[in-house]
C-alpha positions in Angstrom: -55.3 -67.7 104.7 -55.0 -66.0 108.1 -54.4 -62.3 108.3 -51.1 -61.0 109.6 -51.0 -59.3 112.9 -48.1 -57.0 113.9 -47.3 -55.0 117.0 -45.7 -51.5 117.0 -45.6 -48.0 118.3 -47.8 -45.1 117.0 -45.4 -42.4 115.6 -48.0 -40.1 114.0 -51.7 -39.4 114.4 -52.0 -36.2 112.3 -54.2 -37.6 109.6 -57.9 -38.1 110.2 -58.9 -41.7 110.8 -55.3 -42.8 110.1 -52.3 -43.5 112.3 -48.7 -44.4 111.4 -47.3 -47.4 113.2 -43.6 -48.2 113.4 -43.0 -52.0 113.6 -39.5 -53.2 114.6 -38.1 -56.6 113.9 -34.9 -58.1 115.1 -32.8 -60.8 113.5 -29.3 -62.2 113.5 -27.1 -61.1 110.7 -26.1 -64.1 108.6 -22.4 -63.2 108.2 -21.6 -61.1 111.3 -23.8 -63.0 113.7 -24.8 -59.7 115.3 -28.4 -58.8 116.3 -29.7 -56.3 113.8 -32.8 -54.1 114.2 -34.9 -53.1 111.2 -38.1 -51.0 111.3 -40.9 -50.3 108.9 -43.9 -47.8 109.0 -47.4 -48.9 108.3 -50.5 -46.7 107.8 -53.4 -48.1 109.8 -57.1 -47.3 109.9 -58.3 -45.8 113.2 -62.0 -45.0 112.8 -62.6 -43.2 116.1 -59.2 -41.4 116.3 -58.6 -42.9 119.8 -54.9 -43.8 119.5 -52.2 -41.2 120.2 -48.4 -40.9 119.7 -46.5 -43.4 121.9 -49.3 -46.0 122.2 -48.2 -49.6 121.6 -50.9 -51.1 119.3 -51.6 -54.3 117.5 -52.6 -54.0 113.8 -54.1 -56.5 111.4 -54.0 -56.8 107.6 -57.3 -55.9 105.8 -58.6 -54.9 102.4 -57.2 -51.8 100.8 -58.9 -48.7 102.3 -56.8 -46.2 100.4 -53.6 -45.9 98.4 -51.4 -46.6 101.5 -53.8 -48.0 104.1 -54.1 -51.8 104.1 -54.0 -52.3 107.9 -56.5 -51.7 110.7 -56.0 -51.2 114.4 -57.1 -54.2 116.6 -56.3 -53.0 120.1 -54.1 -50.9 122.4 -51.4 -53.1 124.1 -49.8 -50.4 126.3 -48.6 -46.8 126.6 
């Protein structure tokens, strides 16, 4: 089974070797027909601590590293 890959913005880099990534998804509301935005935060493993707040990154699902971390950073997409 392929691993999920998501793209989002780094909102926190305070923890060592961990970043928090906010991933936003958009969908059309089934009743109102309006476009709705929903966001979720994921804790991702950043071994070297190279990603900073505001970076757009791609994260990939991985084995559980800690209680909250089950994602790892693949690459930086933009600033």
